[in-house]
C-alpha positions as a Markdown table, in Angstrom:
| # | Residue | x | y | z |
|---|---|---|---|---|
| 1 | Asn | -0.1 | -0.5 | 0.1 |
| 2 | Gln | 3.0 | 2.4 | 0.7 |
| 3 | Leu | 4.5 | 1.7 | -2.7 |
| 4 | Gln | 1.5 | 2.6 | -4.1 |
| 5 | Gly | 0.9 | 5.4 | -2.6 |
| 6 | Gln | 4.7 | 6.6 | -3.8 |
| 7 | Val | 3.9 | 5.6 | -6.8 |
| 8 | Ala | 0.9 | 7.6 | -7.4 |
| 9 | Asp | 2.5 | 10.6 | -5.8 |
| 10 | Leu | 5.5 | 10.2 | -8.3 |
| 11 | Thr | 2.9 | 9.7 | -11.1 |
| 12 | Ser | 1.1 | 12.6 | -10.0 |
| 13 | Asp | 4.4 | 14.9 | -9.9 |
| 14 | Thr | 5.3 | 13.6 | -13.5 |
| 15 | Asn | 1.9 | 14.8 | -14.9 |
| 16 | Val | 2.6 | 18.4 | -13.5 |
| 17 | Leu | 6.5 | 18.2 | -14.8 |
| 18 | Val | 4.9 | 17.1 | -18.1 |
| 19 | Glu | 2.8 | 19.8 | -18.0 |
| 20 | Asn | 5.1 | 22.7 | -16.7 |
| 21 | Met | 7.2 | 21.3 | -19.9 |
| 22 | Ala | 4.5 | 21.8 | -22.0 |
| 23 | Ala | 4.2 | 25.5 | -20.8 |
| 24 | Leu | 7.4 | 25.9 | -20.9 |
| 25 | Glu | 7.6 | 24.9 | -24.1 |
| 26 | Ala | 4.9 | 27.1 | -25.5 |
| 27 | Asp | 6.4 | 30.1 | -23.9 |
| 28 | Asn | 10.0 | 29.0 | -25.6 |
| 29 | Asp | 7.8 | 29.1 | -28.6 |
| 30 | Gln | 6.8 | 32.7 | -28.7 |
| 31 | Leu | 9.9 | 34.1 | -27.7 |
| 32 | Arg | 11.6 | 32.3 | -30.5 |
| 33 | Val | 9.0 | 34.1 | -32.5 |
| 34 | Arg | 8.7 | 37.6 | -30.6 |
| 35 | Asn | 13.4 | 37.3 | -31.4 |
| 36 | Glu | 12.7 | 36.7 | -35.4 |
| 37 | Val | 10.7 | 40.0 | -34.9 |
| 38 | Leu | 13.3 | 41.9 | -33.4 |
| 39 | Gln | 15.8 | 40.3 | -35.8 |
| 40 | Gln | 14.2 | 41.3 | -38.3 |
| 41 | Gln | 13.5 | 44.8 | -37.0 |
| 42 | Leu | 17.0 | 45.1 | -36.0 |
| 43 | Gln | 18.0 | 44.9 | -39.7 |
| 44 | Thr | 15.4 | 46.8 | -41.0 |
| 45 | Gln | 16.9 | 49.5 | -38.5 |
| 46 | Ala | 20.5 | 48.8 | -39.8 |
| 47 | Asp | 19.6 | 49.2 | -43.7 |
| 48 | Ile | 17.8 | 52.4 | -42.8 |
| 49 | Leu | 21.5 | 53.3 | -41.0 |
| 50 | Ala | 23.2 | 52.3 | -44.1 |
| 51 | Ser | 21.1 | 54.3 | -46.7 |
| 52 | Tyr | 21.6 | 57.6 | -44.3 |
| 53 | Gln | 25.2 | 56.9 | -44.7 |
| 54 | Ala | 25.5 | 56.2 | -48.7 |
| 55 | Pro | 27.7 | 58.7 | -50.5 |
| 56 | Gly | 25.2 | 61.5 | -51.7 |
| 57 | Ala | 22.1 | 60.7 | -48.6 |
| 58 | Thr | 20.6 | 63.7 | -48.2 |
| 59 | Thr | 18.0 | 64.4 | -45.0 |
| 60 | Leu | 14.9 | 66.2 | -44.5 |
| 61 | Ala | 13.7 | 67.1 | -41.6 |
| 62 | Leu | 10.1 | 67.9 | -41.5 |
| 63 | Gly | 8.4 | 70.0 | -38.3 |
| 64 | Asp | 4.8 | 70.9 | -36.3 |
| 65 | Leu | 3.4 | 73.4 | -38.8 |
| 66 | Thr | 0.2 | 73.7 | -36.3 |
| 67 | Gly | 1.6 | 74.2 | -33.2 |
| 68 | Glu | -0.5 | 71.9 | -31.9 |
| 69 | Asn | 2.3 | 68.6 | -31.6 |
| 70 | Pro | 5.3 | 70.8 | -31.3 |
| 71 | Thr | 7.5 | 67.2 | -30.3 |
| 72 | Ala | 6.1 | 65.5 | -33.9 |
| 73 | Ala | 8.9 | 65.5 | -36.2 |
| 74 | Ala | 10.1 | 63.2 | -39.1 |
| 75 | Thr | 12.8 | 62.9 | -41.7 |
| 76 | Leu | 13.3 | 62.0 | -45.1 |
| 77 | Thr | 16.2 | 60.7 | -46.1 |
| 78 | Val | 16.6 | 59.4 | -50.2 |
| 79 | Ala | 20.2 | 58.0 | -51.2 |
| 80 | Ala | 19.1 | 58.2 | -54.8 |
| 81 | Glu | 22.2 | 56.5 | -55.8 |
| 82 | Ala | 21.3 | 53.8 | -53.7 |
| 83 | Gly | 17.8 | 53.6 | -54.6 |
| 84 | Val | 16.7 | 53.7 | -51.5 |
| 85 | Ala | 14.2 | 56.7 | -49.5 |
| 86 | Thr | 13.0 | 56.3 | -45.9 |
| 87 | Phe | 10.7 | 58.2 | -44.0 |
| 88 | Val | 11.3 | 58.1 | -40.2 |
| 89 | Ala | 7.9 | 59.9 | -38.1 |
| 90 | Ser | 8.1 | 60.1 | -34.5 |
| 91 | Asn | 5.6 | 61.5 | -31.4 |
| 92 | Leu | 2.6 | 61.7 | -33.9 |
| 93 | Pro | -0.4 | 61.8 | -32.3 |
| 94 | Pro | -2.9 | 58.5 | -33.0 |
| 95 | Leu | -5.9 | 59.1 | -35.4 |
| 96 | Ser | -9.4 | 57.3 | -35.5 |
| 97 | Ala | -10.0 | 54.3 | -37.2 |
| 98 | Asp | -11.8 | 56.4 | -40.4 |
| 99 | Gln | -8.3 | 58.7 | -41.1 |
| 100 | Val | -5.0 | 58.2 | -42.0 |
| 101 | Tyr | -1.5 | 60.2 | -42.4 |
| 102 | Gln | -0.4 | 60.8 | -45.6 |
| 103 | Leu | 3.0 | 61.5 | -46.9 |
| 104 | Trp | 3.7 | 63.9 | -49.9 |
| 105 | Ile | 6.3 | 64.7 | -52.3 |
| 106 | Ile | 5.5 | 68.7 | -53.2 |
| 107 | Arg | 7.1 | 69.5 | -56.3 |
| 108 | Gly | 6.5 | 73.2 | -57.4 |
| 109 | Asp | 2.9 | 73.8 | -56.3 |
| 110 | Leu | 2.2 | 69.8 | -57.4 |
| 111 | Pro | 1.6 | 67.3 | -54.6 |
| 112 | Leu | 2.4 | 63.3 | -55.2 |
| 113 | Ser | 1.1 | 61.1 | -52.6 |
| 114 | Ala | 4.2 | 59.0 | -51.6 |
| 115 | Gly | 2.2 | 56.5 | -49.6 |
| 116 | Ile | -0.8 | 56.3 | -46.5 |
| 117 | Phe | 0.5 | 55.3 | -43.3 |
| 118 | Ser | -0.7 | 54.6 | -39.0 |
| 119 | Val | 1.5 | 55.4 | -36.6 |
| 120 | Asp | 2.5 | 52.7 | -33.4 |
| 121 | Glu | 1.3 | 53.2 | -29.9 |
| 122 | Asn | 4.1 | 55.6 | -29.3 |
| 123 | Gly | 3.0 | 57.5 | -32.3 |
| 124 | Arg | 6.1 | 56.3 | -34.4 |
| 125 | Val | 6.6 | 55.1 | -37.7 |
| 126 | Thr | 9.5 | 54.4 | -40.7 |
| 127 | Leu | 8.1 | 53.8 | -44.2 |
| 128 | Ala | 10.1 | 52.9 | -47.2 |
| 129 | Val | 9.6 | 55.3 | -49.8 |
| 130 | Asp | 9.7 | 55.0 | -53.8 |
| 131 | Ala | 12.9 | 56.6 | -54.5 |
| 132 | Ala | 12.4 | 57.9 | -57.5 |
| 133 | Leu | 9.4 | 59.9 | -56.6 |
| 134 | Ala | 11.4 | 61.2 | -53.7 |
| 135 | Ser | 14.5 | 61.9 | -55.6 |
| 136 | Ala | 13.3 | 65.7 | -56.3 |
| 137 | Tyr | 11.1 | 68.5 | -54.3 |
| 138 | Asp | 10.8 | 71.5 | -53.1 |
| 139 | Ala | 8.7 | 70.6 | -50.1 |
| 140 | Val | 7.5 | 67.3 | -48.3 |
| 141 | Gly | 4.6 | 67.5 | -45.8 |
| 142 | Val | 2.3 | 64.8 | -44.1 |
| 143 | Ser | -1.4 | 65.4 | -43.7 |
| 144 | Ile | -4.6 | 63.9 | -41.7 |
| 145 | Glu | -6.7 | 62.2 | -44.7 |
| 146 | Pro | -9.7 | 60.6 | -44.8 |
| 147 | Ala | -9.1 | 56.3 | -44.5 |
| 148 | Gly | -7.8 | 55.5 | -47.9 |
| 149 | Gly | -6.3 | 58.7 | -48.5 |
| 150 | Ser | -7.1 | 61.6 | -50.8 |
| 151 | Ala | -5.9 | 62.9 | -54.4 |
| 152 | Thr | -4.8 | 66.0 | -53.0 |
| 153 | Pro | -3.4 | 66.9 | -49.8 |
| 154 | Thr | -6.7 | 68.4 | -47.4 |
| 155 | Pro | -4.7 | 72.3 | -47.0 |
| 156 | Asp | -6.2 | 72.4 | -43.1 |
| 157 | Gln | -4.9 | 68.9 | -42.2 |
| 158 | Ile | -1.2 | 69.7 | -43.1 |
| 159 | Ile | 0.6 | 68.5 | -40.2 |
| 160 | Leu | 4.1 | 68.2 | -40.8 |
| 161 | Leu | 6.0 | 70.2 | -43.3 |
| 162 | Gly | 9.4 | 70.7 | -44.2 |
| 163 | Ala | 11.1 | 72.6 | -47.4 |
| 164 | Ala | 14.4 | 72.1 | -49.3 |
| 165 | Ser | 16.8 | 74.6 | -49.3 |
| 166 | Ser | 17.6 | 76.5 | -52.1 |
């Protein structure tokens, strides 16, 4: 009877250990996936940094146009020879579900859409931009537009702007 009790205890302990091991394996799988995501983000950041350091790369700073978001800022870096352009913004306020941010490359009086985007919970975004489109501009802006974007920027919704130096 005593041996049967010990066997039952050991069986119970074994079952608990098997359950714990299964939980640890699931945690390990989640950590492995998270690690892969972080590795991809790190590689993206390294690629962006490399584009900033490419010969002939130019960076334009965009600032708050409205005065409502003084900490909001962005840069557009273009490495035309490398065929790379990257837009990076920070401290942009979150938008409602029926709104998006839209990036504009402005040549003379002609605004050209360079894409729509949303920001993460910290108001940040990194966006690859068509290098051919971004290779020539007089100004670059960001506006708040209805979901799906607009054909032209809504004038009173332009929140960030940067102009090329003459």
